[in-house]
C-alpha positions in Angstrom: 31.4 3.3 -10.3 29.8 5.7 -7.7 28.4 4.5 -4.6 24.6 3.5 -4.9 22.1 1.6 -2.8 19.0 -0.2 -4.2 16.0 -1.1 -2.0 13.0 -3.2 -3.1 9.5 -2.4 -1.4 6.2 -4.1 -1.9 2.8 -2.8 -2.3 0.0 -3.6 0.0 -3.7 -4.5 0.2 -6.1 -3.8 3.1 -7.7 -7.2 4.0 -9.9 -5.3 6.3 -10.5 -1.5 6.6 -12.7 0.1 9.4 -13.1 3.7 9.4 -14.3 5.6 12.4 -15.9 9.1 12.4 -13.6 12.1 11.5 -12.0 13.6 14.6 -11.2 17.2 15.4 -7.6 16.6 14.1 -9.2 15.9 10.6 -7.9 12.3 10.7 -10.1 9.2 11.1 -9.6 6.3 13.6 -8.8 3.2 11.7 -8.7 -0.4 12.4 -7.2 -2.2 9.5 -5.4 -5.4 8.5 -2.4 -4.8 6.1 -0.9 -7.4 3.9 2.0 -6.8 1.7 2.2 -8.3 -1.7 4.8 -9.1 -4.3 4.3 -6.1 -6.5 7.6 -4.0 -6.0 9.1 -0.6 -6.6 12.7 -0.3 -6.5 14.4 2.7 -5.1 18.1 3.5 -6.0 20.0 6.2 -4.2 23.3 7.6 -5.5 25.4 10.8 -4.9 24.4 14.0 -6.9 25.1 17.7 -6.9 21.5 18.2 -5.5 18.5 16.4 -4.4 16.6 15.1 -7.3 14.1 12.4 -8.4 13.6 10.5 -11.5 11.0 8.0 -12.3 10.9 5.0 -14.7 8.9 1.9 -15.0 5.3 1.0 -15.8 3.7 3.8 -13.7 5.3 7.3 -14.2 2.5 9.6 -15.0 1.6 11.9 -12.3 4.4 10.9 -10.0 5.8 14.2 -8.7 9.6 14.7 -8.9 9.9 17.4 -6.3 9.2 18.0 -2.6 5.7 16.8 -2.9 7.1 13.3 -3.3 7.2 11.4 0.0 10.5 9.9 -1.0 12.1 13.5 -1.2 10.7 14.3 2.2 12.1 10.9 3.4 15.6 11.8 2.2 15.5 15.1 4.0 14.5 13.5 7.2 17.3 11.0 7.1 19.8 13.8 6.1 18.9 15.9 9.0 19.1 12.9 11.4 22.6 12.0 10.5 24.1 15.4 9.5 24.5 14.8 5.8 23.7 17.1 2.9 20.7 15.8 1.0 22.6 15.9 -2.3 21.4 12.4 -3.8 19.7 11.2 -6.9 16.6 9.1 -6.0 15.6 6.8 -9.0 12.2 5.2 -8.6 11.5 2.2 -10.8 7.6 1.9 -10.4 5.6 -1.2 -10.7 3.2 -0.3 -7.8 0.1 1.5 -9.4 -0.2 5.0 -8.4 -3.3 6.5 -6.8 -4.7 3.1 -6.5 -5.0 2.3 -2.9 -1.9 0.1 -2.8 0.4 2.7 -1.0 2.8 3.2 -3.8 3.9 6.6 -2.6 4.1 5.4 1.0 6.2 2.5 -0.1 8.7 4.7 -2.0 8.9 6.8 1.2 9.7 3.7 3.3 12.4 2.6 0.7 14.0 5.8 0.6 14.4 5.9 4.3 16.1 2.5 4.1 18.2 3.3 1.2 19.4 6.7 2.8 20.3 5.1 6.1 22.3 2.5 4.3 23.9 5.0 1.7 25.1 7.3 4.6 25.9 4.3 6.9 23.9 6.2 9.4 22.9 3.1 11.5 19.6 4.7 12.6 17.8 2.4 15.0 14.7 0.9 13.7 12.5 2.6 16.3 13.7 5.8 15.0 13.1 4.9 11.3 9.5 3.9 12.5 9.0 7.3 14.0 10.3 9.0 10.8 7.9 6.7 8.8 5.0 8.0 11.0 5.9 11.4 10.3 5.6 10.8 6.5 2.3 9.2 6.4 -0.1 6.7 8.0 0.9 3.7 5.7 4.6 4.3 5.7 5.4 2.4 8.8 3.8 -0.7 7.6 5.8 -0.4 4.4 8.8 -0.6 6.3 8.0 -3.9 7.8 5.6 -5.7 5.3 4.1 -9.0 6.2 0.8 -8.9 7.8 -0.2 -6.5 10.5 -2.9 -4.8 12.4 -3.1 -1.1 12.2 -5.0 1.2 14.7 -4.9 4.8 15.3 -4.3 6.4 12.0 -3.3 3.1 10.7 0.5 3.7 12.0 0.4 1.9 15.2 1.1 -1.7 14.2 0.9 -5.1 15.7 2.1 -8.1 13.9 -0.6 -10.7 12.6 0.2 -14.3 12.4 -0.5 -16.1 9.1 -0.2 -19.5 7.6 0.7 -20.2 4.0 0.3 -17.9 1.1 -2.6 -15.8 -0.1 -3.2 -15.4 -3.8 -4.6 -12.0 -5.1 -5.8 -10.7 -8.3 -5.6 -6.9 -8.7 -7.7 -5.0 -11.2 -6.5 -1.4 -11.8 -7.7 1.6 -13.6 -6.0 4.3 -15.6 -7.7 7.0 -13.6 -6.9 7.1 -9.9 -8.9 8.3 -6.9 -8.0 10.9 -4.3 -7.7 9.5 -0.8 -8.8 12.9 0.8 -11.8 13.1 -1.6 -12.8 9.5 -0.7 -12.6 10.1 3.0 -14.5 13.3 2.7 -17.2 11.3 0.6 -17.8 8.7 3.2 -18.1 11.5 5.8 -20.8 12.9 3.7 -22.6 9.7 3.2 -22.5 8.8 7.0 -23.6 12.1 8.2 -22.5 14.0 11.2 -24.1 11.6 13.8 -21.8 8.7 12.9 -20.0 7.6 15.9 -19.1 3.8 15.5 -15.5 2.9 16.5 -13.9 0.4 14.1 -12.7 -3.0 15.1 -11.4 -5.9 13.1 -13.5 -9.1 13.7 -11.8 -11.9 15.5 -13.0 -14.4 12.8 -10.8 -12.6 10.3 -7.8 -12.8 12.4 -8.5 -16.6 12.8 -8.7 -17.2 9.0 -5.3 -15.5 8.6 -3.8 -17.5 11.3 -5.1 -20.7 9.9 -4.3 -19.8 6.3 -8.0 -20.3 5.6 -8.6 -18.4 2.1 -12.2 -19.3 1.8 -13.0 -18.0 5.2 -11.0 -14.9 4.6 -12.7 -14.3 1.3 -16.1 -14.2 3.2 -14.8 -11.6 5.7 -13.0 -9.1 3.4 -14.5 -5.6 4.2 -13.6 -1.8 3.4 -15.7 0.9 5.0 -14.4 3.1 2.1 -15.8 0.9 -0.6 -19.2 2.6 -0.9 -17.6 6.0 -1.3 -15.1 4.6 -3.9 -18.1 3.0 -6.0 -19.9 6.3 -5.6 -17.0 8.2 -7.2 -16.5 5.5 -9.8 -19.5 3.4 -10.5 -17.8 0.7 -12.8 -15.8 -0.4 -9.7 -19.0 -2.0 -8.4 -19.5 -3.9 -11.8 -15.8 -5.1 -11.5 -16.2 -6.4 -8.1 -19.4 -8.3 -9.0 -17.8 -9.7 -12.0 -14.8 -11.1 -10.1 -17.2 -12.8 -7.6 -19.3 -14.4 -10.6 -15.8 -15.5 -12.3 -14.9 -17.5 -9.0 -13.1 -15.1 -6.7 -13.5 -16.3 -2.9 -14.1 -12.4 -2.1 -13.5 -9.2 -3.2 -13.1 -5.5 -2.1 -11.7 -2.0 -2.9 -8.1 -1.8 -1.7 -7.6 1.1 0.5 -9.2 4.2 -1.0 -9.3 2.7 -4.4 -9.8 2.5 -7.2 -7.9 -0.9 -7.3 -10.3 -3.8 -6.9 -8.7 -6.8 -5.0 -10.0 -10.4 -5.5 -8.8 -13.3 -3.2 -8.4 -16.6 -5.1 -8.2 -20.1 -3.9 -4.8 -20.7 -5.2 -2.2 -19.7 -7.7 -4.1 -21.7 -10.5 -7.3 -20.0 -9.8 -5.8 -16.6 -9.7 -4.3 -17.1 -13.1 -7.7 -18.2 -14.5 -9.3 -15.2 -12.9 -6.8 -12.7 -14.5 -7.6 -14.1 -17.9 -11.4 -14.0 -17.3 -11.4 -10.4 -15.9 -9.3 -9.3 -18.9 -11.9 -10.7 -21.2 -14.7 -8.6 -19.6 -13.3 -5.3 -20.7 -14.4 -3.7 -17.4 -11.0 -3.0 -16.2 -7.9 -1.5 -17.6 -5.2 -3.8 -16.2 -5.3 -7.1 -14.2 -2.3 -9.0 -12.6 -1.7 -11.7 -10.0 0.3 -11.3 -6.7 0.8 -13.2 -3.5 1.3 -12.2 0.1 2.5 -11.7 2.7 6.1 -10.8 1.7 8.8 -8.6 3.5 8.8 -5.0 3.6 11.6 -2.6 2.4 14.8 -4.4 2.0 18.1 -3.5 0.6 19.0 -5.6 -2.4 22.1 -4.3 -3.7 24.9 -1.9 -2.9 27.8 -0.9 -5.0 30.8 1.4 -4.3 
């Protein structure tokens, strides 16, 4: 049996996402609260004659298998850092929805960093892995760590956020994704050139997380990109409203969408909400998950 390393990595929800004006760099200043949830992709790295990617699992359509994939770019970064040839096979088993605002591509990049580091016995310091993650994308550093964190800058400057207990989420997804770049461009158009407000996370929301107060957190869920996502896909607004009518404590679009995230009071309420949302016919898929959970972790190694 040839050597292989498998890493499991979760998806995420933005409990709060504040978006500042577009800067000259083309990026937006963010203030966001990430929470990782137990919807996992698994990345397996093994020896090959050349760098290649294969994809299996529930969500495969539209996932690139060449250098456009952040996992490919992650493997090349680690190979250069430790002086190895990037001749590996990256197998991606996808359960995180794609183009859905749950950072599936960023999660795969983070998992590949960890898997390649372990595969080549590189021993790269965590600070260097964090820096590599930041090169790959704004969400990738958080996907390395998981848990719950405040992200500022482009969302890649992280500070841990203390939480108590478990938060139960229901995620409603759609077969057609949304482009992150287009959603950011849309919110810029909707705001106009004079928008200057700097984003900030309310202290009340941080307190709700620290206390494990799901009802309070539900009232404070917020996403500045939500209006743009609904403008691009109007049925998102209908789904968010339906979830609240069916008993969710709060709702919001996750990231740039189109996934709708609903906070439930407990596991039983979440399961009831899954059933009720499916019955509406407003969404394509619905599932329950909880958080926070650990970020990218090695789960098996064979030699």
